[in-house]
N, C-alpha and C positions, 0 to 999 in steps of 0.2 A: 942451291937445290937440295944438297945433302942435309943442310941444317933444317929446312922445312920438312924433309922426309923424316928426320930424326924426331922432330917435335910431334909430327903426326903419329909416328909409331909409339911415342911415349904416351900421348893422350889415349891412343887406342888400347894400350896395355892397361892404363888406369881404368878405362871404361870396362874392360873385360874383368878386371879384378873386382870392381864394384858389382857387376852383374853376378859373378860367381859368388861373391859374399852374400848378396841378397838371396840367391838361390839356396845357399847353404843354410842361412838362417831360417828360410821358409821350410826347408826339408827337416831341419832339426826341430822346428816348432810344431810340425804336424802331429807328432805323438807326445808332445809335452803336455803336462797337466797344469802348467803355469796359467793363471787366469781362469781356471775352472773351479766351480764350486764342489765341495764335498757333498755327497748324498744328493746330487742333482737329479730331479725327476726326468731329465732329458738325457741322462748318461747311461748307456747300456753296459758299461764296464763294471767289474766287481765292486768298485767303490761307489758307483752311482746308485740311484734309487728308481730307475725306470720301471722295474718290475712292480713296485708298489703302486705307482701312478697308473700303469696299464690295468692292473687287476681292479683298482677302484673304478676306472672308467668302464670296465666290463660289468661291474656291479651297478652301473647307472649313476655313479657320482660324476658330476661335471668338474674336472680337475683343470684349474687355470694356474699357469706358472708365471710369476711376476718377479722383476728384478729391481723395481724402484717403488718408492712409497706412493708415487702418484699413480702408477699402474695398479697398485694394490688398492688404493682408495677407490678407483673407478670400478675394480672388479668385485668389491665387497658391498655393492649397493643393495643387495637383497637382504632378507631377514634369515633365511635358512642357509647360513654360510658358516663353515669352519675355516678359520684363518690359521695356517701353520706358518710360524716365523722361525726360520733357520738362519740366524745371523752368523754363518760360519767364518766370515771374514772380520767380525767384530767391528763393524762400521757404524752401527746405529748409535746415536747420541741419546742422552736422557730426554731431550726435547722430542726426538723422534719416537721414543718409547711411549711417551705420554700421548702422542697422536695415534700410535698403533692401538692403544687401549680402546680408542673410540670406534675402531673400524668394524668390530664384530663382537657378538655376544659369546662366541665360543672360540677361544684361542688355545693353540697348542704351541708351546715354546720348546724348541729342540736345543738342549745344552746351552741355555741362555748365559749371558755374561753377568757379572755382579751388578752392573748398572741396570740391566733388564730386570733382575730379581728384585732389586730395591724399588724400582718404579712400578713394576707390574704385579709383583706378588710379595707385598710386605709380610714379613715373618718367615719367609722361605729363604734359606741361605745355603751356600755351597758347603757340602759335608764330606768331600773326599771323592775317591775313585770307586767304581763298582766293577764287578766282573764275575764270571762264572755263571752257573745255572742257579737261579733263585726262584722261589715260589712266590705267588701273588700275595697271599696273606692279607687280603683287603676285600672290600665289598664293591669295588668298581666293576661293572659288568664286563667291560672289555678285558680287564685283568683276570677275572674269574674264568672267562672262556679260554684265555691263554694258558692258565694253569701255572706254567713256569716259562722263563725266558733266559736267553744268553745275554746277561746285562752288562755289556761292554760300554763304558762311558763314565758319566759322572753320577754322583748321588747328592741328595739334598736333605737338610733338616727342615722340619715344618711344624707348625703348631698342632696341638692335639685335635682341634676341630677340622683339620684338613683330612682328605682321603690320601693315605700313604700306602704305597704298594711296592713290592719287591725290595725287601729290606737289605741294606748293606751294613758294613761295620760302622760302629759309632752312632747308632740310632739315626742313620741316614737312609734314604729311600731313592730308588731309581725313577719312580713315577709318583708325582704329587699332584693332586687336584684340589683347588680352593675355589670357593664362591666369593666373588667380589661384587656386591650389589646384585645386579641382574646378569652379571657376566660369570662364565665358567672358564677358569684358566687352568690348563693342564701343563705341568712341567715334565718333559720327557728327557731324562738324563741319559738313558741308554740309547743314544743316537745311532750307535752302530747297527741296531736292529733294522733300520731303514734301508741298509745297503743291500744290493742284489746278492752279495755273497753270504749275508747272514740272515736274510728275512725268512728263509725256509727252515731255520734251526729251531727246535723245540716249539714254543708257542709264540715266537716272534711275529709271525704273519697274523695270527689271530689278534694279538694286541694292537698292532699297527692298523690293521683294517678296521678294528673296532673303534679306535680313537679317531681316525681320520674319515671314517665313513658314517659318522653319526648324522650328518646333514646331507642334503642333496647336492650341495656345491662345496668344493674344497679349493681355497686359494693358497697356493704353495709359494710363499714369499721368501726369496733368498736375495737380500740386498746386495747391490753392486757398489762400487766406490763412489758413485754419484751421490748416494744417500749419506755419505760421510759428512758432506757440507750441509745437507738438509736445507737447501734453499727453496723457498716457495715459488720462485720464478722459473724453475726448471733445472735441468742438469747442468753440470759444468761444461760438458761437451757442446751443449746447445748454445752457449754464449761465447764460443771461440770464434775468432775472426776468420774470414775466408782464406787469409794468407798464412794462417798458423801452420797447417800441415805441410804446404810447399816449403815454408821456411825451415821446418825441422828436417825435411828430406835434403834440402840444399846444404844445411850445416853438416849433416852426416857425410855427404859426398865430399865437402871441403875437408872434413876431418880425415877421411880415407886418403884423399889426394895428398894432404900435408904429411901423413904418416909415410906414404910411399916416397915422397920427395925428400924428406929429411931423415928417413929411417937409416940406421946404421946397424950392421951386425956387430954385436959386442963380443963375439967369440963363441967357442963351442958350448953346447948345453952341458951344464954340470948336473950329474946324477946324484941325488941325495936320497938316502933311505928314509922313508917316512916312519913315524912311530907306529907300532903295531897295536897299541892299546891306549885308551883314553882314561885318565884317572877319574874316579868318581867325584872328586872335588871340583874338577873342571865342569862336569855336567851339572853339579849342584849350583855352582856360581853362575853358569849360563842361564839356568832356569830362574834363578833369583833375579838376574837382570831383566829377564822378560816380565816377571811379575812386577818388578819395580817400574818398568817402562809403562805397563798398562794400568798401574795403580791397583792391582788385584791383591789387596792385603788379605781379604777373606780367603782367596785361593791359597796364598802362601801360609796363612795361619792354619787352615784346614789340613794342608799337607803335613805341617809340623806336628799337629795334634795326632793325626792318624799314625805317623811314624813313631811318636812318643808312646802312644797307647800300645802299639805292637811291641816296642822294646820293654815297657813296663811289664807286660804280660809274660814276656820271655824271662825277665829277671825274677818274677814271682813264681815261675814254674807253672803257669796256667796253660791251658790248651790253646791251640791256634784259633779255635772258634769262640774263645771267651769274649763276652761283650764288655762294653765300657763300664757298665754297672759293676761287674765283678772286679774289674781292675780298680775302680774307685774305692770299693769297700775294702779290698785287700790292702791298698796303699794306706788308707786311713787307719786300719788296724795295726799296721807295722810301724808307720811313721808317727802316729798320734795326731795327725793333722785333722782338721774339720772336714768331714766327707763333702759337705756342701761347697767348701772352698776348692777342693780338688775337682769336684764335678764341674764347677764354673770354669776352672782353668782348662780342663780337657774338653769342654763343650761350648759354653755359652758366652764367656767373657769376650766382648768385642774389641777389635783393634781400630780405633777411630782415626789414628794417625800413625806415622812411621815410628814415633817414639814409643807409643803404646804397643806396637807390634814387637819391637825389640825387647820391651819389658816382659811381655808374655812369653817370648822365646826364651829369655833368661830364666823365667819362673819354671817353664817346662824342663829345662836342663837341670835346674836346682832340685826339682822334685825327683828326677831320675837319679841324680847323685845321692840325695838323702836316702832314697830307698835302697840303693846299692850299699851305702855305708851301714844302714841299720841291719841289713841281712848278712853283712860280713862278720864271721865269728871273731870275737875278741879274746 
């Protein structure tokens, strides 16, 4: 009898631990941002974009929020539709981008990836970071009404025939609009202006409402992980077997029971002082691994160029507001190099593969060393 009682008490304890664990996970996840989109039109928090969506609805714009390509395809059936694509999880493939291009005549891309730029907006490329208050300096009606914005986000280089607004360093711009056949594609690099916390600053609201309210219907597309596979037969979850979820739950319970059964205390907890600072080299290496994993050579090269231009300007004694053209001319005058070659190195030379990226990085470093050497008194 005592043995049965002991076994019953043991399984009761296991059940209680499992229930408490589930409740703890549920309570911790209630306020967690894991699995949530940035700038979500359904999110009232400071990082969400519900304010923009609600104001557009008050102005008569029919705002539809979608999270899969197939929902978006069904929602963009009309002609008077603006399609906003905010792929904040970087899940859309080049094949998906090609299909997105066919959905609407008016597209707005929020901080697009390199693949999206290459597929949807040929000639437009990542040009570095943007920030601070900047003036429109272009003929786009929505930008002219805004006047100036707080341009937190990315900036892009674009061909001369494009509409380029809100200039940043290195001949890059926070807003770019191009015409591609019968389609109008607007690249919005200043994605932060959509957030509830920033939309009321300067002319942010005027620009956002002008870009997104041009048509009677707005489809706000934020892809979920199902679009990563981009399968025409439906989502990954729709093809899971009925026993999949119960099996996962059973395995979790078995894992908890095994941990309690075989667990052993290994001794007192050892207190160890954590480092109070992170070296800049560790941050640089971590960011480089992220760029390498995502294949974002243009992002990496753009960051290197932006940093190099800033250091060259400092070596030359130029002001912090000096543009790339001034840096190029000053470097050519001191080093004797061809200005066109320096301009290509600092702006346009592409990195088609990893070997070319390393070569351009070495060339940027060599230019910096040559300039410092020529300015050193002998």
